C-alpha positions as CSV (number, residue, x, y, z in Angstrom):
1,M,176.9,239.9,-42.3
2,K,172.7,241.2,-41.9
3,E,170.4,239.3,-43.8
4,P,168.4,240.3,-46.1
5,K,164.6,241.8,-45.4
6,P,161.8,239.4,-46.8
7,I,160.0,240.4,-50.1
8,L,156.9,241.2,-49.1
9,L,153.9,239.3,-51.2
10,D,150.1,239.5,-50.9
11,G,148.4,235.8,-51.9
12,R,145.5,237.5,-53.2
13,T,147.5,239.3,-56.0
14,G,146.6,238.4,-59.8
15,E,145.7,234.4,-59.8
16,G,145.9,234.3,-56.2
17,G,146.4,230.8,-56.2
18,G,149.0,228.1,-55.6
19,Q,151.3,229.3,-58.8
20,L,151.9,232.5,-57.1
21,V,153.1,230.3,-53.8
22,R,155.1,227.8,-56.2
23,L,156.9,230.0,-58.3
24,A,158.1,232.1,-55.4
25,V,159.3,230.3,-53.2
26,S,161.3,228.4,-56.4
27,L,162.8,231.7,-57.4
28,S,163.8,232.3,-53.1
29,A,165.5,229.3,-53.5
30,V,167.5,229.5,-56.7
31,S,168.1,232.9,-55.4
32,G,168.6,233.3,-51.7
33,Q,166.4,235.8,-51.5
34,P,164.2,235.3,-48.7
35,I,160.3,235.5,-49.1
36,R,157.2,236.5,-46.8
37,I,153.7,236.0,-48.0
38,T,150.4,236.8,-46.8
39,H,146.8,235.6,-47.4
40,V,148.2,232.5,-49.8
41,R,145.8,231.3,-52.0
42,G,143.9,234.6,-51.1
43,N,141.9,234.7,-54.2
44,R,140.7,230.6,-53.5
45,Q,138.3,231.1,-51.1
46,G,135.1,230.5,-53.5
47,G,134.4,226.4,-52.8
48,R,138.0,225.9,-53.4
49,G,139.8,227.2,-50.2
50,G,142.3,229.5,-49.5
51,G,146.1,228.4,-47.4
52,L,148.6,226.2,-48.3
53,K,147.7,222.8,-49.7
54,A,149.6,219.6,-49.3
55,Q,151.5,219.7,-53.2
56,H,152.4,223.2,-51.4
57,V,153.4,221.8,-48.9
58,A,155.3,219.0,-50.6
59,A,157.4,220.8,-52.9
60,I,158.3,223.7,-50.5
61,T,159.3,221.0,-47.9
62,Y,162.0,219.8,-50.2
63,L,162.7,222.9,-51.6
64,A,163.3,223.7,-47.8
65,H,165.2,220.7,-47.0
66,A,167.9,221.4,-50.1
67,T,168.1,225.0,-49.1
68,D,168.3,224.2,-45.1
69,A,165.8,227.3,-45.3
70,E,163.9,228.4,-41.8
71,T,160.6,228.6,-42.4
72,V,157.1,230.0,-41.1
73,G,153.8,227.8,-41.6
74,L,155.0,225.2,-43.4
75,E,151.9,223.6,-42.4
76,V,148.7,222.5,-44.9
77,G,145.7,225.6,-44.0
78,S,148.4,227.9,-43.2
79,H,147.5,231.5,-44.8
80,T,151.2,232.9,-44.4
81,L,154.5,231.5,-45.2
82,E,157.9,232.8,-44.5
83,F,160.7,231.1,-46.6
84,R,164.6,232.1,-45.5
85,P,166.6,229.9,-47.5
86,R,170.4,229.3,-46.5
87,R,172.2,226.9,-48.7
88,K,172.5,227.7,-52.7
89,P,171.2,224.9,-55.3
90,S,175.0,223.9,-55.9
91,E,175.2,222.6,-52.4
92,L,172.4,220.1,-52.8
93,P,173.5,217.6,-49.7
94,E,171.7,214.4,-52.1
95,R,171.7,213.8,-56.1
96,V,168.9,211.4,-54.9
97,V,165.2,212.6,-54.0
98,K,162.1,211.1,-53.1
99,I,159.0,213.8,-52.4
100,E,155.6,211.9,-50.9
101,A,152.7,214.6,-51.3
102,E,150.0,214.0,-48.5
103,T,146.9,212.7,-50.2
104,A,146.5,211.0,-53.4
105,A,144.9,214.0,-55.6
106,A,148.1,216.4,-54.8
107,S,149.6,217.5,-58.4
108,A,153.1,215.3,-58.6
109,L,153.3,217.4,-61.6
110,L,152.9,220.6,-60.1
111,V,154.9,219.6,-56.5
112,F,158.0,219.2,-59.9
113,Q,157.1,222.5,-61.8
114,A,158.4,223.9,-58.4
115,V,161.8,222.1,-57.6
116,L,162.9,222.3,-61.4
117,P,164.2,225.3,-61.7
118,F,165.9,225.1,-58.4
119,L,167.4,221.3,-59.7
120,L,168.6,223.0,-62.3
121,F,171.5,225.6,-61.1
122,A,171.9,222.2,-58.4
123,G,175.2,221.5,-60.7
124,R,178.4,222.0,-59.1
125,E,181.3,221.1,-61.9
126,E,180.2,220.6,-65.9
127,G,179.8,217.1,-67.0
128,E,178.4,216.3,-63.0
129,G,175.3,213.9,-63.1
130,P,171.2,214.2,-62.9
131,V,169.7,214.5,-59.8
132,E,167.4,212.0,-59.4
133,V,163.7,213.2,-58.6
134,R,160.3,210.5,-57.7
135,I,157.3,212.2,-56.5
136,T,154.4,210.7,-55.6
137,G,151.1,212.1,-55.9
138,G,148.3,212.7,-58.6
139,T,149.2,212.5,-62.1
140,N,145.8,213.5,-64.0
141,V,144.1,216.3,-61.3
142,A,141.7,219.7,-61.9
143,W,143.4,222.3,-61.7
144,S,147.0,221.0,-62.8
145,L,149.7,220.0,-65.0
146,S,149.2,216.6,-66.2
147,W,151.1,214.6,-67.1
148,E,151.3,214.0,-70.6
149,Y,151.3,217.9,-71.1
150,A,154.5,218.1,-69.0
151,D,155.7,214.4,-71.4
152,Q,154.7,216.0,-74.9
153,V,154.6,219.8,-74.6
154,L,156.6,221.3,-71.7
155,L,158.8,218.8,-70.9
156,P,160.5,218.8,-75.0
157,V,160.2,222.7,-75.6
158,L,162.6,222.9,-72.4
159,E,165.5,220.9,-74.5
160,E,164.5,222.3,-77.5
161,W,164.5,225.5,-76.9
162,F,167.0,225.8,-73.4
163,G,168.9,222.5,-73.5
164,V,167.2,221.3,-70.4
165,R,167.5,218.0,-70.4
166,V,165.3,215.9,-68.2
167,E,164.5,211.7,-68.7
168,R,160.9,210.5,-67.1
169,G,159.0,207.7,-67.1
170,L,155.5,207.5,-65.5
171,V,155.5,204.0,-62.8
172,R,151.9,204.6,-62.0
173,R,148.8,207.3,-62.3
174,G,146.9,208.9,-59.3
175,W,143.9,210.7,-60.2
176,S,142.0,213.4,-58.2
177,A,138.1,211.3,-59.2
178,G,137.0,208.0,-59.2
179,G,138.9,206.7,-55.8
180,T,142.0,207.3,-53.9
181,E,144.9,205.8,-56.2
182,R,148.4,207.3,-55.6
183,G,150.7,207.6,-58.7
184,E,154.1,208.2,-59.0
185,C,156.2,209.4,-61.6
186,W,160.3,209.6,-61.9
187,F,162.5,212.6,-63.3
188,R,166.3,212.7,-64.1
189,V,167.4,216.4,-64.2
190,W,170.9,217.2,-65.6
191,P,171.6,220.7,-63.9
192,L,173.8,223.7,-65.4
193,G,177.1,222.8,-64.7
194,G,178.9,225.5,-62.2
195,G,179.4,229.2,-63.8
196,E,176.6,228.1,-66.5
197,R,174.4,229.7,-67.4
198,L,170.7,229.1,-69.0
199,R,170.2,230.5,-72.5
200,V,167.9,230.1,-75.4
201,R,170.2,227.8,-77.7
202,E,171.2,229.3,-80.4
203,G,169.2,228.8,-83.7
204,V,166.3,229.2,-82.4
205,R,164.0,231.9,-84.5
206,Y,160.8,231.0,-85.6
207,G,158.9,232.6,-88.8
208,K,155.9,232.4,-90.5
209,E,156.7,229.2,-92.1
210,D,156.8,227.2,-88.5
211,F,152.9,227.9,-87.8
212,E,151.9,225.0,-90.4
213,V,150.4,222.4,-88.5
214,R,151.8,218.6,-90.0
215,W,150.5,216.7,-87.2
216,V,148.4,216.1,-84.3
217,D,149.6,214.1,-81.6
218,V,146.4,212.8,-79.5
219,S,146.2,210.5,-76.1
220,I,143.1,209.7,-75.2
221,L,142.6,208.1,-71.2
222,T,139.0,206.6,-70.8
223,P,136.5,204.0,-70.4
224,R,137.3,201.2,-72.4
225,G,133.7,201.5,-73.9
226,M,134.7,205.1,-75.2
227,H,137.0,204.5,-77.2
228,E,136.4,203.8,-80.2
229,E,134.0,206.9,-80.3
230,L,136.2,209.2,-79.2
231,Q,138.9,208.0,-81.9
232,N,136.4,208.8,-84.8
233,A,135.5,212.0,-83.3
234,V,138.3,213.4,-82.4
235,V,139.0,212.0,-85.9
236,R,136.3,214.0,-87.7
237,G,136.9,217.0,-85.4
238,L,140.4,217.4,-86.7
239,E,139.5,216.7,-90.7
240,D,137.0,220.0,-90.3
241,L,139.3,222.0,-89.0
242,L,142.6,221.0,-90.0
243,P,142.7,219.4,-93.1
244,R,146.5,218.9,-94.0
245,A,147.6,217.3,-90.7
246,E,148.4,213.9,-89.9
247,V,146.4,212.6,-86.7
248,R,149.2,210.1,-84.5
249,F,147.0,208.4,-82.0
250,K,149.7,208.6,-79.2
251,V,148.3,206.9,-76.3
252,V,145.3,204.9,-75.9
253,E,144.4,203.9,-72.2
254,D,141.6,202.3,-70.2
255,T,141.1,204.5,-67.1
256,G,138.7,201.9,-65.8
257,K,136.4,204.8,-64.7
258,E,133.9,206.4,-66.2
259,S,135.1,209.2,-63.5
260,R,138.1,209.4,-65.2
261,V,138.1,211.0,-68.5
262,Y,141.3,212.9,-69.9
263,V,142.6,213.7,-73.6
264,L,145.0,215.9,-74.9
265,L,145.7,217.2,-78.7
266,V,149.5,217.9,-79.1
267,A,149.7,220.1,-82.7
268,R,153.2,220.3,-84.0
269,S,154.6,222.0,-86.9
270,E,158.3,221.2,-87.5
271,T,159.4,223.8,-84.7
272,L,156.7,224.2,-82.1
273,R,153.8,223.1,-80.1
274,W,150.6,223.0,-78.3
275,G,148.3,221.7,-76.6
276,R,145.1,222.0,-75.3
277,D,143.0,219.4,-72.6
278,V,140.4,218.2,-71.2
279,L,139.8,216.6,-67.9
280,T,136.3,215.1,-66.8
281,S,133.5,212.5,-66.4
282,V,131.2,210.7,-68.3
283,P,127.7,213.1,-66.9
284,K,124.9,210.7,-64.6
285,K,122.5,210.0,-68.0
286,K,125.1,209.2,-70.6
287,K,125.8,205.8,-68.4
288,K,122.8,204.2,-68.9
289,N,121.8,206.0,-71.9
290,G,124.8,205.7,-73.9
291,Q,128.6,207.8,-74.7
292,G,128.4,208.6,-78.2
293,D,126.6,212.3,-78.3
294,F,129.1,212.5,-74.9
295,A,131.8,211.8,-77.3
296,E,131.6,214.0,-80.1
297,F,130.9,217.2,-77.4
298,T,134.2,216.1,-75.5
299,A,136.2,215.4,-79.0
300,R,134.4,218.6,-80.6
301,K,134.8,220.7,-77.6
302,V,139.2,219.9,-77.2
303,C,139.2,219.9,-80.8
304,E,137.5,223.9,-81.3
305,E,140.0,225.3,-78.4
306,L,142.9,223.8,-79.8
307,Y,141.9,225.5,-83.6
308,E,141.4,228.7,-81.5
309,E,144.6,228.3,-80.2
310,L,146.4,228.0,-83.6
311,E,144.2,230.7,-84.9
312,G,146.0,233.1,-82.8
313,R,149.7,232.3,-84.4
314,G,151.8,232.6,-81.2
315,T,154.4,230.6,-80.6
316,V,153.5,229.0,-77.8
317,D,150.1,227.8,-76.1
318,E,147.9,229.3,-72.9
319,F,149.3,227.4,-70.1
320,L,153.3,226.8,-71.8
321,Q,153.4,230.1,-72.0
322,D,152.8,230.5,-67.8
323,Q,155.2,227.9,-67.3
324,L,158.3,229.4,-69.3
325,V,158.1,232.3,-67.6
326,V,160.1,231.2,-64.2
327,F,162.9,229.9,-67.2
328,Q,163.1,233.1,-69.2
329,A,163.3,234.8,-66.2
330,L,166.3,232.9,-65.3
331,A,167.7,232.9,-68.5
332,E,171.0,234.8,-70.2
333,G,169.9,237.3,-72.3
334,R,166.5,238.7,-74.5
335,T,164.0,235.7,-74.8
336,S,160.2,236.1,-76.2
337,F,157.5,233.6,-76.5
338,P,153.8,235.6,-77.5
339,R,150.9,233.9,-77.8
340,S,149.5,236.0,-80.6
341,G,150.5,238.6,-83.6
342,D,152.2,237.1,-87.2
343,R,156.1,238.3,-85.7
344,D,158.8,235.9,-85.7
345,L,161.4,236.4,-82.6
346,E,163.8,238.2,-84.4
347,E,161.5,240.5,-85.6
348,E,159.8,240.9,-81.6
349,L,163.9,241.0,-80.4
350,A,164.9,243.4,-83.0
351,D,162.2,245.7,-81.8
352,L,164.5,245.9,-78.3
353,T,166.9,247.7,-80.5
354,I,164.7,251.0,-81.4
355,G,165.3,253.1,-78.2
356,D,162.4,255.1,-76.6
357,Q,160.3,253.6,-79.2
358,I,160.0,250.8,-76.8
359,R,158.5,250.9,-73.8
360,R,159.8,248.8,-70.6
361,E,157.0,247.5,-68.4
362,K,156.1,248.8,-65.1
363,A,155.9,245.6,-62.4
364,Q,154.2,246.8,-59.9
365,E,151.5,244.5,-60.4
366,P,150.6,242.2,-63.1
367,F,151.3,242.8,-66.6
368,G,151.4,242.1,-70.1
369,E,149.7,239.8,-73.2
370,G,148.2,236.6,-71.8
371,S,146.3,234.5,-69.1
372,T,146.3,235.7,-65.6
373,H,148.5,233.1,-65.0
374,T,151.1,234.6,-67.0
375,K,150.6,237.8,-65.9
376,T,151.1,236.9,-62.3
377,A,154.4,234.7,-63.0
378,R,156.2,237.9,-64.3
379,W,154.9,240.4,-61.5
380,V,156.8,237.4,-59.0
381,T,160.0,237.2,-61.2
382,A,160.0,241.4,-61.3
383,E,159.1,241.2,-57.1
384,L,162.1,238.8,-56.5
385,L,165.0,238.8,-59.3
386,G,165.6,242.7,-58.9
387,G,167.8,242.2,-62.9
388,V,164.8,241.4,-64.8
389,E,163.3,243.5,-67.4
390,W,160.1,242.7,-69.1
391,Y,159.2,244.8,-72.2
392,S,156.7,245.5,-75.0
393,K,152.9,244.5,-73.3
394,G,155.1,241.5,-71.4
395,R,156.8,239.8,-74.7
396,V,159.7,240.3,-74.3
397,C,162.2,239.5,-71.2
398,Q,165.8,240.6,-70.9
399,G,166.4,237.2,-68.4
400,V,168.9,238.2,-64.9
401,G,171.2,235.2,-66.5
402,M,171.6,233.1,-62.8
403,R,174.6,230.9,-62.4
404,M,176.0,229.4,-58.9
405,E,179.5,229.8,-58.7
406,K,181.9,227.4,-59.5
407,P,183.2,225.3,-56.1
408,A,186.9,226.5,-55.5
409,Q,189.6,224.6,-56.7
410,H,191.5,222.5,-54.2
411,V,195.2,222.6,-54.8
412,P,196.8,220.5,-53.2
413,M,200.6,221.8,-50.6
414,G,203.5,219.9,-52.0
415,P,207.0,219.8,-50.0
416,G,208.4,223.2,-49.8
417,T,205.3,225.1,-50.2
């Protein structure tokens, strides 16, 4: 059989960074479609450098091993990458996996984000046990998904909405600031059974009443001396903006270094979650003159950003929207997770029955509502998954219903057969 030609992707498209690379390789590993990416991270020249970084190489190296892929350019700094998978996810050779990023600053959570879709389709039989993954690298890293956000927003939403089951644990933290300390986390991913499709769970429908924030979970990781001031400042900020919400401190942890300050707020209604975070460090002046005004500024900033997110009345926050795109594209049926508007999911999906009034989006370039990352993610799915369709400015996705065929049943040969 003739090998399919690789799909060509320009790494400068849209957000033009690592997300495009991670998502493209992840979908290539799931679908078996070979890819060639040129100008890898081509929009990251200014100060942050282009080409593959350590966390991309770590994730792609694992996926190449798991799929027995032929690769070209799989090394740190490479500006061109070819990835040709030759083995399906359901043929995964090992069920216990260890992935080590080359540097402590490489994000372990972005590595996990890249391999999770592949692992979801690594099931052979219904009821099969989990794939266990241990990843070393950074857990709280600039420009990256944090451990807290993955644990408190992304993975709970995937379980509640798609039935994706992932157990997880933090062994130790790793930071991109304050000295190199390699972090470690583990995950147990329960794959879909052979022949099973990913789909939104029955009953996942949101109306206007679901937007009432009942609780705000707060995680504070700072030097111990900032804890009280920052906790008080967060409470004051939330009381001003969300007076009806109960404030709950979920994590309060000493980072031991003033270069390591992380705060996550997760607003929760009965059915929805919205997160907003900040990763920063105490300015040098504040180290000498006290941290009270810095704590007030940090708390006010993250509280106001969360409130602005909630004012949009979307079912997801900015970061969750782009992280869900790949699951929407792979799932069966229609999904809609908009960031704006008063309309609930049933109304959004019902629009597709109107016919010519709803326009199918052209996908030659990044499109739709949301951040540049979200638009780029939609474009990558449309390039690699021929059956995916996006409608209504990307607010509605008709997924491809990806599945791995069940393994052939062995029929024993008896006497006289």
